[in-house]
C-alpha positions in Angstrom: -0.3 0.0 0.2 1.3 3.2 -1.2 1.8 6.1 1.8 -0.5 8.4 0.2 -3.3 5.3 0.9 -1.6 4.8 4.1 -2.1 8.4 4.9 -5.7 8.5 4.3 -7.8 9.6 6.5 -10.7 6.9 7.4 -14.1 8.0 6.8 -15.6 6.2 9.3 -15.3 7.4 13.2 -18.1 5.4 14.4 -18.5 1.3 14.8 -21.8 1.1 14.1 -21.2 3.3 10.8 -18.9 0.4 9.7 -21.1 -2.4 10.9 -23.7 -0.7 8.6 -21.7 -0.5 5.4 -20.0 -4.1 5.6 -23.4 -5.7 6.3 -25.9 -3.7 4.2 -24.0 -1.7 1.3 -20.6 -3.6 1.0 -20.8 -5.6 -2.3 -20.1 -9.5 -1.8 -19.7 -12.7 -3.8 -21.1 -14.8 -1.4 -18.7 -14.7 1.7 -16.1 -13.3 -0.4 -15.6 -9.0 0.2 -15.6 -7.4 -3.3 -15.2 -3.7 -2.0 -12.3 -2.8 0.6 -13.7 0.4 1.3 -16.5 2.5 1.4 -14.7 4.6 -1.4 -15.3 1.8 -3.4 -18.8 1.6 -2.6 -18.8 5.3 -3.7 -17.3 4.8 -7.1 -19.5 1.8 -7.8 -22.7 3.6 -7.2 -21.5 6.9 -9.2 -20.2 4.8 -12.1 -23.7 2.8 -12.4 -25.5 6.2 -12.1 -23.4 7.7 -14.9 -23.5 4.6 -17.4 -26.8 5.9 -17.9 -25.8 9.4 -19.5 -25.8 10.0 -23.0 -22.3 11.8 -23.0 -19.2 11.8 -21.1 -20.3 9.0 -18.6 -16.6 9.3 -16.8 -16.9 12.8 -16.1 -20.1 12.2 -15.1 -19.3 9.5 -12.5 -16.2 11.8 -11.1 -18.9 14.3 -10.1 -21.2 11.8 -8.8 -18.4 10.4 -6.7 -17.0 13.9 -5.5 -21.2 14.2 -4.2 -21.2 11.2 -2.5 -17.3 11.7 -0.9 -17.6 12.5 3.0 -21.2 11.3 2.8 -22.5 14.6 1.8 -24.9 13.1 -0.5 -26.8 9.9 0.5 -28.7 8.4 -2.2 -31.5 5.7 -0.7 -30.4 2.4 0.7 -31.2 0.3 -2.3 -29.0 2.5 -4.3 -26.5 2.4 -2.7 -26.9 -1.6 -2.1 -28.0 -2.4 -5.7 -26.7 0.2 -8.2 -23.7 -1.4 -10.1 -23.9 -5.0 -8.8 -25.6 -6.6 -11.8 -28.2 -8.3 -9.1 -31.9 -8.7 -10.3 -32.9 -5.9 -7.7 -35.0 -2.6 -7.4 -33.2 0.6 -6.7 -36.2 2.0 -5.5 -37.0 2.0 -1.7 -40.6 1.7 -1.7 -43.9 1.5 -4.2 -47.6 1.9 -3.8 -49.3 -0.8 -5.5 -52.7 -1.1 -7.7 -56.2 -0.5 -6.8 -57.4 -3.6 -5.4 -60.5 -4.5 -7.0 -63.0 -6.3 -4.9 -62.9 -10.0 -6.2 -61.1 -12.7 -5.1 -58.9 -12.9 -8.3 -58.0 -9.4 -8.2 -57.3 -9.4 -4.2 -54.3 -12.2 -4.9 -53.4 -10.8 -8.1 -52.6 -7.7 -6.1 -51.1 -10.1 -3.2 -48.7 -11.8 -6.1 -47.5 -8.4 -7.3 -46.9 -7.2 -3.5 -44.8 -10.0 -3.1 -42.7 -9.8 -6.3 -41.8 -6.0 -5.2 -41.1 -7.2 -1.6 -39.1 -10.1 -3.1 -36.8 -7.6 -4.7 -36.7 -5.3 -1.9 -39.3 -2.8 -2.3 -41.6 -1.9 0.9 -45.2 -1.3 -0.4 -48.2 0.8 0.6 -52.0 -0.6 -0.3 -54.8 1.3 0.2 -58.1 -1.4 1.4 -60.4 0.8 0.7 -61.9 -0.4 -2.3 -63.0 -3.9 -0.3 -66.2 -4.3 0.8 -67.3 -4.1 4.4 -67.5 -7.2 6.8 -70.8 -8.6 6.7 -72.0 -7.3 3.5 -72.9 -9.4 0.6 -71.4 -9.2 -3.2 -73.7 -8.0 -6.4 -72.9 -11.2 -8.7 -71.8 -14.3 -5.8 -74.0 -13.6 -3.2 -70.9 -13.9 -0.7 -70.6 -12.6 2.6 -67.3 -10.0 2.7 -64.8 -10.9 5.6 -63.6 -7.0 5.0 -60.6 -5.0 4.7 -58.8 -6.2 8.0 -59.0 -9.8 6.9 -57.4 -9.5 3.8 -54.7 -7.6 5.4 -54.0 -10.5 7.4 -52.9 -12.2 4.6 -50.3 -9.6 3.5 -49.1 -9.6 6.8 -48.2 -13.5 6.3 -46.7 -13.1 2.9 -44.1 -10.4 4.1 -43.4 -13.2 7.1 -43.3 -16.0 4.6 -40.8 -13.7 2.4 -38.6 -12.4 5.7 -38.2 -16.3 6.4 -36.3 -16.7 3.0 -33.8 -14.2 4.1 -35.7 -11.6 2.3 -34.6 -8.0 3.9 -37.0 -6.9 6.9 -40.1 -5.6 4.8 -42.1 -2.6 5.7 -45.8 -2.1 4.6 -48.5 0.9 4.8 -51.8 0.3 4.9 -54.4 2.9 4.5 -58.3 3.1 4.9 -60.8 6.0 4.3 -62.5 7.6 7.2 -65.7 6.6 5.9 -65.3 3.1 5.3 -67.7 1.2 7.6 -65.0 -1.1 8.8 -63.0 2.4 10.2 -63.5 1.3 13.7 -62.1 -2.3 13.4 -59.1 -0.9 11.4 -58.5 1.5 14.1 -58.2 -1.0 16.8 -56.7 -3.8 14.7 -53.0 -3.4 16.5 -54.1 -3.3 19.7 -53.6 -6.9 19.7 -50.0 -7.4 19.9 -49.6 -10.5 17.3 -52.1 -8.7 14.5 -50.5 -7.0 11.4 -47.1 -6.7 12.6 -45.7 -5.5 9.3 -47.8 -3.3 8.8 -48.0 0.6 9.4 -51.2 1.8 9.1 -52.9 5.1 8.7 -56.2 6.7 8.0 -56.9 8.7 5.2 -58.9 11.4 6.7 -60.9 14.1 4.8 -61.5 17.9 5.3 -65.1 16.9 5.5 -64.4 14.8 8.6 -62.3 17.3 10.1 -64.9 19.9 9.6 -67.6 17.2 11.5 -65.1 16.6 14.2 -65.0 20.2 14.9 -68.6 20.7 14.5 -69.6 17.5 16.6 -71.5 16.1 13.5 -72.8 12.7 12.5 -70.2 11.1 10.4 -71.9 8.2 7.4 -69.8 5.8 7.1 -70.6 4.6 3.2 -69.3 2.3 0.2 -70.0 2.3 -3.8 -73.6 0.9 -3.8 -72.7 -0.8 -7.2 -70.3 -3.3 -5.3 -73.5 -4.0 -2.6 -76.3 -6.6 -3.4 -78.5 -4.5 -1.0 -78.8 -0.6 -2.4 -82.0 0.1 -0.6 -81.7 2.8 2.0 -79.9 6.6 2.2 -76.9 7.1 -0.7 -74.3 10.3 -0.7 -72.2 11.1 -3.6 -68.3 10.3 -3.0 -65.4 10.2 -4.8 -64.0 6.5 -3.5 -61.1 5.2 -3.6 -60.1 4.4 -7.9 -62.9 5.7 -9.1 -62.9 8.8 -11.7 -65.1 10.9 -10.2 -68.1 10.9 -7.6 -70.1 7.5 -7.3 -73.5 6.9 -5.3 -72.6 5.3 -1.8 -74.9 3.9 0.3 -74.9 4.7 3.8 -74.0 1.3 6.0 -73.8 3.0 9.7 -73.6 6.7 11.3 -71.0 7.5 13.7 -70.3 11.2 15.7 -67.5 12.3 13.9 -66.0 13.1 17.1 -66.5 9.9 18.7 -64.8 8.2 15.9 -61.8 10.8 16.0 -61.5 10.1 19.6 -61.5 6.5 18.8 -58.8 7.1 16.3 -56.4 9.3 18.9 -57.0 6.8 21.8 -55.6 3.9 19.6 -52.4 5.9 18.7 -52.1 6.9 22.1 -51.9 3.4 23.3 -50.4 1.9 20.5 -48.4 4.2 18.1 -51.0 3.7 15.6 -52.8 4.0 13.3 -51.0 7.4 11.6 -53.5 10.0 9.9 -52.7 11.3 6.7 -55.2 14.4 5.1 -56.1 12.8 2.3 -57.5 16.2 0.5 -54.5 18.0 1.1 -52.5 15.6 -0.4 -54.2 15.4 -3.4 -54.8 19.3 -3.7 -51.1 19.7 -3.6 -50.4 17.2 -5.9 -48.3 18.7 -8.7 -50.1 16.1 -10.9 -53.7 16.6 -9.6 -55.0 16.6 -13.4 -54.1 13.3 -13.8 -53.8 11.0 -10.3 -55.5 10.5 -7.1 -53.4 9.5 -4.6 -54.8 6.9 -1.8 -51.6 5.5 -0.3 -47.9 7.0 0.6 -44.8 4.4 0.8 -44.1 2.9 4.5 -42.8 5.8 6.4 -44.9 8.4 4.6 -42.9 10.9 3.2 -43.9 10.0 -0.7 -47.8 10.0 -1.4 -48.3 8.2 -4.4 -50.6 6.9 -7.0 -51.1 3.2 -8.2 -47.4 1.8 -8.6 -45.7 5.0 -7.9 -42.4 4.3 -6.6 -39.9 6.3 -4.0 -36.4 7.2 -5.5 -34.6 9.3 -2.7 -31.5 10.9 -1.8 -30.4 13.5 1.3 -28.3 15.8 1.3 -26.4 15.8 4.5 -26.2 19.0 5.9 -23.5 18.5 8.8 -20.2 18.7 6.5 -21.4 21.9 5.0 -21.1 23.4 8.6 -18.1 25.6 8.0 -16.1 26.3 11.3 -18.5 24.1 13.3 -18.6 24.8 17.2 -17.0 28.1 17.1 -18.2 32.1 16.7 -17.4 31.9 13.3 -19.9 29.0 12.3 -21.7 29.4 8.9 -23.0 27.3 6.4 -21.8 26.6 3.0 -24.7 27.4 0.8 -23.4 27.4 -2.3 -21.9 23.9 -1.6 -25.3 23.0 -0.5 -27.0 24.2 -3.9 -24.5 22.5 -5.9 -24.7 18.8 -3.8 -28.9 19.1 -4.2 -28.2 20.0 -8.1 -26.2 17.4 -8.7 -28.8 15.3 -6.4 -31.1 15.7 -8.7 -29.6 14.3 -12.0 -28.0 11.4 -9.8 -31.6 10.5 -8.5 -33.4 11.1 -11.9 -30.7 8.8 -13.7 -31.8 5.9 -11.1 -35.2 5.8 -13.0 -33.3 4.7 -16.2 -30.8 2.4 -14.5 -33.5 0.6 -11.8 -34.9 -2.8 -12.6 -38.9 -2.6 -11.9 -40.4 -5.8 -10.2 -43.4 -5.0 -12.5 -44.0 -3.4 -15.8 -46.7 -1.4 -14.5 -44.0 0.4 -11.7 -42.0 1.2 -14.9 -44.6 3.2 -16.9 -45.8 4.9 -13.8 -42.2 6.0 -13.0 -40.7 6.5 -16.1 -44.1 8.6 -17.1 -43.7 10.9 -13.8 -39.9 10.7 -13.2 -40.8 11.7 -9.5 -37.9 11.8 -6.8 -37.6 12.8 -3.6 -34.5 14.5 -2.7 -34.3 15.3 1.3 -32.0 16.7 3.9 -30.4 14.9 6.7 -28.1 15.8 10.0 -30.3 19.1 10.3 -30.3 18.9 13.9 -26.3 18.3 14.5 -26.2 21.0 11.6 -28.8 23.6 13.9 -26.2 22.5 16.7 -22.6 23.2 15.1 -23.9 26.6 14.0 -25.0 27.2 17.3 -28.8 26.8 17.3 -31.8 25.4 19.3 -34.0 22.9 17.2 -36.7 24.4 19.4 -36.3 28.4 18.5 -37.1 30.6 15.9 -33.8 31.3 14.7 -33.6 27.3 14.1 -36.5 27.1 12.7 -36.1 30.1 10.3 -32.3 29.0 9.2 -34.3 25.4 8.8 -36.7 26.7 6.3 -34.2 28.9 4.5 -32.1 25.4 3.9 -35.3 24.1 2.2 -36.1 27.0 0.1 -32.8 26.9 -1.1 -33.0 23.1 -1.8 -36.3 23.5 -3.6 -35.5 26.2 -5.7 -31.8 24.2 -6.9 -33.8 21.2 -7.6 -36.4 23.0 -9.6 -33.8 24.7 -11.5 -31.5 21.5 -12.0 -34.5 19.8 -13.1 -35.6 22.6 -15.9 -32.2 22.3 -16.8 -32.4 18.9 -17.5 -35.4 19.1 -19.2 -33.8 21.2 -21.4 -31.1 18.6 -22.1 -33.1 15.3 -21.9 -36.6 16.5 -22.0 -39.6 16.9 -19.5 -41.0 13.9 -18.1 -43.9 12.5 -20.2 -46.8 13.2 -18.0 -46.0 16.6 -18.0 -49.0 19.0 -19.4 -50.2 22.6 -19.3 -52.3 21.9 -16.3 -48.7 21.2 -14.2 -48.5 25.1 -13.9 -51.6 25.3 -12.4 -50.4 23.1 -9.3 -50.4 25.0 -6.2 -46.8 24.0 -5.3 -45.6 25.1 -8.7 -47.7 28.6 -8.0 -45.3 29.4 -5.2 -42.3 28.9 -6.6 -40.2 32.1 -7.9 -41.4 33.6 -10.6 -38.5 33.3 -12.8 -38.3 29.4 -12.4 -42.1 29.1 -13.1 -41.6 30.8 -16.4 -38.6 28.9 -17.3 -41.0 25.8 -16.5 -43.6 27.0 -18.9 -40.6 27.6 -21.9 -38.7 24.4 -20.9 -40.9 22.4 -19.0 -39.6 20.2 -16.1 -37.6 17.2 -15.7 -39.2 15.4 -12.9 -43.1 16.1 -11.5 -42.2 16.1 -8.0 -38.8 16.7 -6.6 -38.6 17.2 -2.9 -39.2 14.7 0.2 -38.0 14.2 3.8 -37.3 10.5 4.9 -36.4 9.2 7.9 -32.9 8.3 7.1 -31.8 6.5 10.3 -29.8 3.6 8.5 -28.2 5.8 5.8 -27.6 8.4 8.6 -25.9 6.2 10.4 -23.8 5.0 7.6 -23.0 8.4 8.0 -21.1 8.3 11.0 -24.2 8.4 13.4 -25.6 11.9 12.0 -29.1 13.0 12.9 -31.5 11.2 11.0 -33.8 13.3 8.5 -35.4 16.6 10.2 -35.4 14.6 13.3 -34.2 16.0 16.9 -30.7 14.2 18.2 -32.5 11.1 19.7 -29.7 11.2 22.8 -26.0 12.6 22.8 -25.1 9.3 23.9 -27.2 5.8 23.5 -27.4 2.4 22.8 -28.8 0.6 19.7 -29.6 -2.5 18.6 -29.1 -3.9 14.9 -30.3 -6.9 13.5 -27.4 -8.9 12.2 -27.6 -11.1 8.6 -28.0 -14.0 11.1 -31.0 -13.2 12.5 -30.0 -12.2 16.0 -29.0 -8.3 17.5 -25.7 -6.5 18.0 -25.6 -3.8 20.4 -23.6 -0.4 19.7 -22.8 2.2 21.5 -23.4 5.7 19.6 -22.0 9.3 20.3 -23.7 12.0 18.4 -21.1 13.0 16.0 -21.1 17.1 17.1 -21.2 16.0 20.6 -18.1 13.8 20.0 -16.5 17.1 18.3 -17.4 19.2 21.4 -15.7 16.5 23.9 -12.7 16.9 22.0 -12.5 20.3 22.2 -13.6 21.1 25.9 -13.6 17.9 27.5 -16.5 16.2 29.4 -16.4 18.4 32.5 -17.1 21.8 30.3 -20.9 23.1 30.6 -22.9 22.4 28.0 -24.5 24.9 25.7 -28.2 25.6 25.4 -28.0 24.2 21.6 -27.3 20.3 22.5 -30.9 19.8 23.2 -32.2 16.3 22.5 -35.5 14.9 21.7 -36.4 14.2 25.5 -35.8 17.8 26.1 -38.1 19.2 23.4 -41.8 19.7 23.6 -44.0 17.8 21.1 -45.3 21.3 20.0 -41.8 21.9 19.0 -41.4 18.8 16.6 -44.9 20.0 14.4 -43.3 23.7 14.6 -40.5 22.4 12.7 -42.1 20.2 10.4 -44.6 23.1 9.4 -41.6 25.2 8.7 -40.3 22.8 6.0 -43.8 21.6 4.5 -44.0 25.0 2.5 -40.9 24.2 0.3 -41.8 20.1 -0.1 -43.9 19.2 -3.0 -43.8 15.2 -1.3 -44.5 15.4 2.2 -42.4 14.6 5.2 -41.8 11.8 7.2 -41.5 13.4 11.2 -42.1 11.6 13.8 -43.5 13.7 17.3 -42.0 11.7 20.2 -44.4 12.5 23.2 -43.5 11.0 26.8 -45.6 8.5 28.0 -46.9 10.8 30.6 -48.4 13.2 28.3 -52.1 13.8 28.9 -54.2 12.4 26.3 -56.1 15.7 25.7 -52.6 17.4 25.1 -52.1 14.5 22.7 -54.9 14.6 20.6 -54.9 18.3 20.1 -51.5 17.7 18.4 -53.1 16.4 15.7 -56.0 18.6 15.3 -52.7 21.5 15.1 -51.1 19.7 12.2 -54.3 19.9 10.5 -54.5 23.3 11.2 -50.8 23.8 10.0 -51.1 22.7 6.7 -49.2 19.5 7.2 -50.1 16.6 5.0 -50.1 13.9 8.1 -49.0 13.2 11.4 -47.4 10.6 12.9 -46.6 10.4 17.2 -44.5 7.9 18.8 -45.8 7.5 22.6 -43.9 4.4 24.8 -46.5 1.8 25.0 -46.4 -2.0 26.3 -47.3 -2.8 22.7 -44.4 -1.2 20.7 -41.8 -0.7 23.5 -39.0 1.9 23.0 -37.4 2.2 19.6 -33.8 3.3 21.1 -32.8 3.1 24.5 -30.4 5.9 26.4 -28.1 3.9 28.2 -28.1 -0.3 27.8 -30.7 -2.5 27.5 -33.1 -3.6 25.3 -35.8 -2.2 22.5 -38.7 -4.5 22.4 -41.1 -4.5 19.8 -40.8 -2.2 16.3 -42.2 0.9 15.1 -42.5 2.2 11.1 -39.0 4.6 12.0 -36.7 1.9 13.3 -33.5 0.7 11.8 -35.4 -3.0 10.7 -38.4 -1.2 9.6 -37.9 2.1 7.8 -36.9 1.8 4.1 -33.2 2.9 4.7 
């Protein structure tokens, strides 16, 4: 080995980071390691993404490598693990599956498609609202329906079976409309700790329902009349999941809106699920409002998707762009962030052409919309390094400024790509009428009108737990630092757990400068030191600059009063968020991480085994 190579600084400063690379992303041929270093992995990924460039791929590979180097840009886990390996895998983290038509043939066809998708490494989201409520009779066969939850159990068993064959731990999202007659059964399904353990579940909440809750009105639970044998009784017009417009729906039951809301809130207070998705806002704010109806998301919620839509994710790691961290001269490299984001757009756009797809319909949807999700990670650590508290006005203002820069850089890069390679095929004049597009700077709106845009959607903030661990344990996504010292269990390839001690990288740097005895500045605030409303406030500060959505878990202490807890969700709706997920330690899921030592019983949507990586 040359002296230059011997002197090269090891990119890994944490044992868990090296472990994550070695077990999840390092290329192997059987038991033989093909890659000797993380630099080899970066070169593999860079060359693979550049291979679809029509001109000068070697130059693009060099630029892509520099973007990856030092963990500045973190592609989604499937990209890191699969790009350039030649393996028959998808590079997309997750997909939303097609509408589940209410027949045995269609249900099991969707089950097969879900199994094929998960077999290749993709998590899935499914809307079960199209299935008849339990106890109703079918129009043509006369059979009695067992209801959506019963079929969710089949998906859950499929996922468990795939896991037993050695597939990576699966992640699934199930959604159900708030006006489906089986909504109460769905809401309470995970109170049984044995039920649906491979699912995250979320309720599709409409604006009309939230208004009914506010006004303490009755709330009709309905189902499309055309699918029911007995069509007598009151009907209302609703645009149902999978329908092009409003259809007659029979009222099968009426409940108090506020009572149903309380039931949803009590279940998530007790069990950390279901989450809530504000479905009308998701669809109204969708850039492709003119051609899509969205009824589900990926398992962690940051990408609302149409049927067969896919998650193409990558994150700008903010911490490497802090100059002179933990000093009075600390400042952000704004130009560096903008450049990293712009190049990240090109890299993620190339993933669409490079990737394999489990299903032809997924390939058609990905190539038609060219949807990507560029986000950020390391926000909390960057704020600390800059001397700002996560829950301060100054911290939120800076975070919003960063996200605005990311938005404008991403859209500017996508317009340039459209000029070079062509706009996404689903692009139409109506695109410029989308609410998000009308909030862009005027120059960008005009450029889109003149040249089009390469990607229908560009921004999403994912949880990034695993890839943030890879990047020496930087804080995940937009989450606050969990704790500056804690322990984490990681599932090994043999199915056993290995426990690591983790020290936050900014905290480690602080200790190296000042030592253990020094007084800790107030900006070193961890999740336990933040109010639940501070979590919501940070998410609300960023959402205006995100065209997809944000995966954000609001941490709630076990002692938090229920009345205050349910008000968090009303506040999330008022603040314009697209959904809300909370986590309160409970007997069913336990805790995700531990502060000192011990086990982490149970699992949760954003822990290292369940997330989309």
